[in-house]
C-alpha positions as CSV (number, residue, x, y, z in Angstrom):
1,M,97.2,103.2,92.5
2,S,97.4,102.9,96.3
3,A,95.7,100.0,98.0
4,G,94.0,102.7,100.1
5,T,92.4,104.3,97.1
6,N,89.5,101.8,97.2
7,K,88.3,101.7,100.8
8,I,85.6,99.9,102.5
9,G,83.8,101.0,105.7
10,V,83.5,98.1,108.1
11,V,82.2,97.3,111.6
12,V,84.1,95.1,114.1
13,T,81.7,92.3,114.8
14,D,83.9,89.9,116.8
15,I,87.1,89.9,118.8
16,V,88.6,86.7,120.1
17,P,91.9,86.5,122.1
18,L,93.6,83.2,120.9
19,N,96.5,83.3,123.4
20,E,98.6,85.8,125.3
21,L,99.9,87.4,122.1
22,V,97.4,86.8,119.3
23,T,93.9,88.1,118.8
24,R,91.4,87.5,116.0
25,F,89.3,90.4,114.6
26,K,86.2,90.0,112.4
27,F,84.9,92.7,110.1
28,E,81.6,93.1,108.2
29,R,80.6,95.8,105.8
30,A,79.1,98.8,107.6
31,D,76.4,99.1,104.8
32,G,75.4,95.4,105.3
33,G,76.5,94.4,101.8
34,L,78.9,91.7,100.6
35,L,82.7,92.2,100.7
36,P,84.8,91.9,97.6
37,T,86.1,88.5,96.6
38,F,89.7,87.5,97.4
39,S,91.9,84.5,97.0
40,G,94.0,82.8,99.6
41,G,97.2,84.7,100.4
42,A,95.5,88.2,100.1
43,H,95.9,91.0,102.6
44,T,94.0,94.1,103.5
45,V,95.4,97.4,104.8
46,I,93.7,98.4,108.1
47,E,93.3,102.2,108.7
48,M,93.7,103.1,112.4
49,K,93.1,106.6,113.8
50,D,95.5,106.7,116.8
51,G,95.1,110.2,118.1
52,E,96.7,112.6,115.5
53,T,98.4,109.7,113.8
54,T,96.8,107.6,111.1
55,R,98.3,104.1,111.0
56,L,98.0,101.9,107.9
57,N,99.0,98.3,108.5
58,P,98.7,95.3,106.2
59,Y,97.2,92.0,107.6
60,S,96.7,88.7,105.9
61,L,93.0,87.7,105.4
62,M,92.5,84.3,107.0
63,S,88.8,83.7,106.4
64,D,87.2,81.5,103.8
65,P,87.6,83.2,100.4
66,A,84.2,81.8,99.5
67,D,82.5,83.7,102.3
68,R,81.9,87.3,101.4
69,H,79.9,88.2,104.5
70,A,83.0,88.9,106.7
71,Y,86.8,89.1,106.7
72,T,88.9,87.9,109.6
73,I,92.5,88.7,110.5
74,S,94.7,87.6,113.4
75,V,97.1,90.1,114.9
76,R,100.2,89.3,117.0
77,R,100.8,92.0,119.6
78,D,104.2,93.6,119.3
79,D,105.1,95.5,122.4
80,A,108.3,96.9,120.8
81,G,106.6,97.9,117.6
82,R,105.4,101.3,116.4
83,G,101.9,100.9,117.7
84,G,99.6,99.3,115.0
85,S,99.2,96.0,116.7
86,L,99.0,97.6,120.1
87,F,96.3,99.9,118.9
88,L,94.2,97.0,117.7
89,H,94.7,95.0,120.9
90,K,94.1,97.9,123.3
91,N,91.7,100.2,121.6
92,V,89.5,98.4,119.2
93,R,86.1,97.1,120.5
94,I,83.2,95.2,119.0
95,G,80.9,97.7,117.2
96,D,83.7,100.1,116.2
97,E,83.6,101.4,112.7
98,M,86.9,101.2,110.8
99,V,88.2,101.5,107.2
100,I,90.0,98.8,105.3
101,S,91.4,98.5,101.8
102,Y,90.2,96.2,99.0
103,P,92.1,92.9,99.2
104,V,95.5,92.7,97.4
105,N,97.2,89.4,96.8
106,L,101.0,89.3,96.6
107,F,101.2,85.7,97.9
108,A,98.7,83.9,95.7
109,L,98.7,80.1,95.1
110,D,100.2,79.1,91.7
111,L,97.3,77.0,90.4
112,R,99.6,75.3,87.9
113,A,101.3,73.5,90.8
114,H,100.6,69.8,91.3
115,K,101.2,70.2,95.0
116,H,101.5,73.1,97.4
117,L,104.1,72.8,100.2
118,M,103.5,75.4,102.9
119,I,106.0,76.3,105.6
120,A,104.8,78.7,108.3
121,G,106.4,80.2,111.3
122,G,104.5,81.9,114.2
123,I,101.9,84.4,113.0
124,G,102.9,83.5,109.5
125,I,100.3,80.8,109.6
126,T,97.5,83.3,108.8
127,P,97.6,83.5,104.9
128,F,97.8,79.7,104.8
129,L,94.5,79.4,106.6
130,A,92.7,81.0,103.7
131,Q,94.8,79.1,101.1
132,I,93.9,75.8,102.8
133,K,90.2,76.7,102.7
134,Q,90.5,77.5,99.0
135,L,92.4,74.3,98.2
136,S,90.0,72.2,100.3
137,A,87.1,73.4,98.3
138,T,88.8,72.4,95.0
139,N,90.4,69.2,96.3
140,G,93.9,70.8,95.8
141,R,96.9,68.9,97.2
142,F,98.7,70.6,100.0
143,E,101.1,69.8,102.9
144,L,101.6,72.3,105.8
145,H,104.7,72.4,108.1
146,Y,104.1,74.9,111.0
147,A,106.7,75.9,113.5
148,C,105.8,77.8,116.7
149,R,107.3,78.5,120.1
150,N,105.0,76.1,122.1
151,Q,101.5,74.7,122.3
152,A,100.1,77.7,124.1
153,L,101.2,80.1,121.3
154,G,100.3,77.7,118.5
155,S,97.5,79.7,117.0
156,Y,95.1,77.4,115.1
157,V,97.2,74.2,115.7
158,D,94.2,72.3,117.1
159,D,91.9,73.4,114.3
160,L,94.4,72.5,111.6
161,T,95.4,69.1,113.0
162,T,91.8,68.1,113.6
163,A,90.6,69.2,110.1
164,H,93.6,67.9,108.2
165,P,95.4,65.3,110.3
166,N,97.4,63.8,107.4
167,N,98.4,67.1,105.8
168,V,99.5,69.2,108.8
169,H,102.8,68.8,110.7
170,V,103.6,71.0,113.8
171,Y,106.9,71.7,115.5
172,F,107.2,73.3,118.9
173,D,110.5,75.1,119.5
174,D,110.4,74.7,123.3
175,D,110.2,70.9,122.9
176,G,113.2,70.8,120.7
177,Q,111.2,69.9,117.6
178,A,112.6,71.0,114.3
179,L,111.7,70.6,110.6
180,D,114.1,68.4,108.6
181,L,114.0,70.8,105.7
182,E,116.6,69.3,103.4
183,N,114.9,65.9,103.5
184,L,111.5,67.5,103.1
185,L,112.5,69.5,100.0
186,D,114.5,66.7,98.5
187,G,111.6,64.3,98.6
188,Q,108.9,66.3,96.8
189,P,107.2,65.2,93.6
190,L,107.8,67.1,90.4
191,G,105.5,70.1,90.1
192,T,105.5,71.0,93.8
193,H,105.6,74.7,94.7
194,I,106.9,76.0,98.1
195,Y,105.2,78.8,100.0
196,I,106.9,80.4,103.1
197,C,105.6,82.9,105.6
198,G,107.2,83.7,108.9
199,P,110.3,85.3,110.4
200,K,113.0,86.6,108.1
201,G,115.5,84.0,109.2
202,M,113.2,81.2,108.4
203,I,112.3,82.6,105.0
204,N,116.0,82.9,104.1
205,W,116.7,79.4,105.4
206,V,114.1,77.8,103.2
207,R,114.9,79.9,100.1
208,D,118.6,79.3,100.4
209,T,118.1,75.5,101.0
210,A,115.7,75.3,98.0
211,E,118.2,77.1,95.8
212,R,121.0,74.8,96.8
213,L,118.9,71.8,96.0
214,G,118.1,73.1,92.6
215,W,114.5,74.3,93.0
216,P,113.5,76.8,90.3
217,R,113.1,80.3,91.6
218,E,109.6,80.5,90.2
219,A,108.5,77.6,92.3
220,V,109.4,79.3,95.6
221,H,107.0,81.9,96.9
222,Y,107.3,83.9,100.2
223,E,105.8,86.7,102.1
224,E,107.0,88.9,104.9
225,F,105.6,92.3,105.7
226,L,108.3,94.3,107.2
227,A,107.5,97.0,109.8
228,P,109.1,100.4,109.4
229,Q,111.7,101.0,112.1
230,S,112.1,104.2,114.1
231,G,115.3,106.3,113.6
232,K,116.8,109.7,113.6
233,P,114.6,112.5,112.1
234,F,115.7,113.7,108.7
235,T,114.7,116.2,106.0
236,V,113.2,115.2,102.7
237,K,112.5,117.3,99.7
238,L,110.0,116.3,97.0
239,A,111.2,117.8,93.8
240,K,107.9,117.5,91.7
241,S,105.7,118.6,94.6
242,D,108.1,121.4,95.6
243,L,107.7,120.5,99.3
244,E,110.3,120.1,102.1
245,F,109.5,118.6,105.5
246,E,111.0,116.5,108.3
247,V,110.4,112.8,108.8
248,G,109.9,112.1,112.5
249,E,111.7,109.6,114.7
250,H,108.7,107.3,114.8
251,Q,107.3,108.1,111.4
252,S,108.0,106.2,108.1
253,L,109.1,108.1,105.0
254,L,105.8,107.0,103.3
255,E,103.8,108.3,106.2
256,A,105.5,111.6,106.2
257,I,104.9,112.0,102.4
258,E,101.2,111.2,102.9
259,A,101.0,113.6,105.9
260,A,102.3,116.3,103.6
261,G,99.3,115.8,101.3
262,V,101.1,113.9,98.6
263,D,99.4,110.6,97.3
264,A,102.1,108.0,97.2
265,P,101.3,104.6,95.7
266,Y,101.4,101.4,97.8
267,L,100.0,97.9,97.9
268,C,101.6,96.3,101.0
269,R,103.4,99.1,103.0
270,G,105.8,96.3,104.1
271,G,108.7,96.4,101.6
272,A,107.5,93.6,99.4
273,C,105.4,94.8,96.5
274,G,107.6,97.4,94.9
275,Q,104.7,99.8,94.3
276,C,106.1,102.7,96.3
277,E,109.6,102.5,94.7
278,T,110.9,106.1,94.3
279,D,113.9,107.6,92.5
280,V,116.4,109.4,94.6
281,L,117.7,112.6,93.0
282,E,120.1,113.7,95.7
283,A,121.2,112.2,99.1
284,D,123.5,114.0,101.5
285,G,123.9,111.0,103.7
286,E,123.2,107.3,103.8
287,I,120.0,105.4,102.7
288,L,119.1,102.6,105.1
289,H,117.5,100.0,102.8
290,R,115.2,97.6,104.6
291,D,113.0,96.2,101.9
292,H,112.7,92.9,100.0
293,W,112.2,94.5,96.6
294,L,115.3,96.3,95.4
295,E,118.2,94.2,94.1
296,D,121.6,94.6,95.8
297,D,123.0,96.7,92.9
298,E,120.0,99.1,93.1
299,K,120.6,99.6,96.8
300,E,124.3,100.2,96.3
301,S,123.6,102.8,93.5
302,G,121.8,105.1,96.0
303,K,119.3,106.0,93.3
304,K,116.3,104.1,94.6
305,I,114.4,103.9,97.9
306,M,111.3,102.1,99.2
307,P,109.6,104.8,101.4
308,C,107.4,102.3,103.2
309,V,110.2,100.7,105.3
310,S,113.5,102.4,104.4
311,R,115.0,105.4,106.1
312,F,117.8,107.9,105.6
313,E,120.5,109.2,107.8
314,G,122.0,112.5,106.9
315,R,121.2,116.2,106.2
316,I,118.7,115.9,103.3
317,I,117.4,113.5,100.7
318,V,115.7,114.7,97.5
319,L,113.0,112.5,95.9
320,D,111.5,112.5,92.5
321,R,107.9,112.8,93.7
């Protein structure tokens, strides 16, 4: 089932610019009812009608999971992106009606953990805001380490350090401040779980360090929604649907499949959940894998593709869909 199968009509009730790059958006149900429950780490997929293009982008919910009256997200403007964040920043106004998906959680807290060690980079702070609210309500033990470029771009730094002065540690890159990761991981009590959200390089750094220090894989959790990249147009054939069409330069393979009228499953649209995994029947060219889901041997086989973020370069690719 696609995350978009269960949709909610909402109204934008508040828009707050936090700094030169990040803006917070608040949504309430258009029918005045309560929103579905969610847990810290969940995301929703926002549907955006951008001219003839429908954009579907995932954003982490950062509001209090106990408050069903509204959802809030924070969006970092990406001037070099494909347009989702720019659309929200430039086009959306208070009072606009929009459509969002039911919450999906691919980055949930493991409640068996004795302590939750959170490591955030930049806009990767957003899922932790909801997780911290959830843990605070249940007296859960947590520690947050938050790296950002500088004080001006440190979204929610003041709120976090004021509310949790003993649990939150902030590092500003422009001031030369850096997390001593090895010592941090080496000194954690038994039963601690690590959660990472931020740039790919930071995620890999923390995961690799944890693995080298002997942390069990099941105790290390991470989230990164990858954005589809533009590329050369290519032709795709759907064997089951008996359709053939072109994927545009600024269109993802998943978007092209949907535009052709074929319902393709998804949960995240960011290469992390595995829901849209599709078998490749033929490929006259090269698959450009850009997901977190497939193992290296699966990518090398050329028999699988994640249409949400991966592309193809060549004459034609035939999918089992």
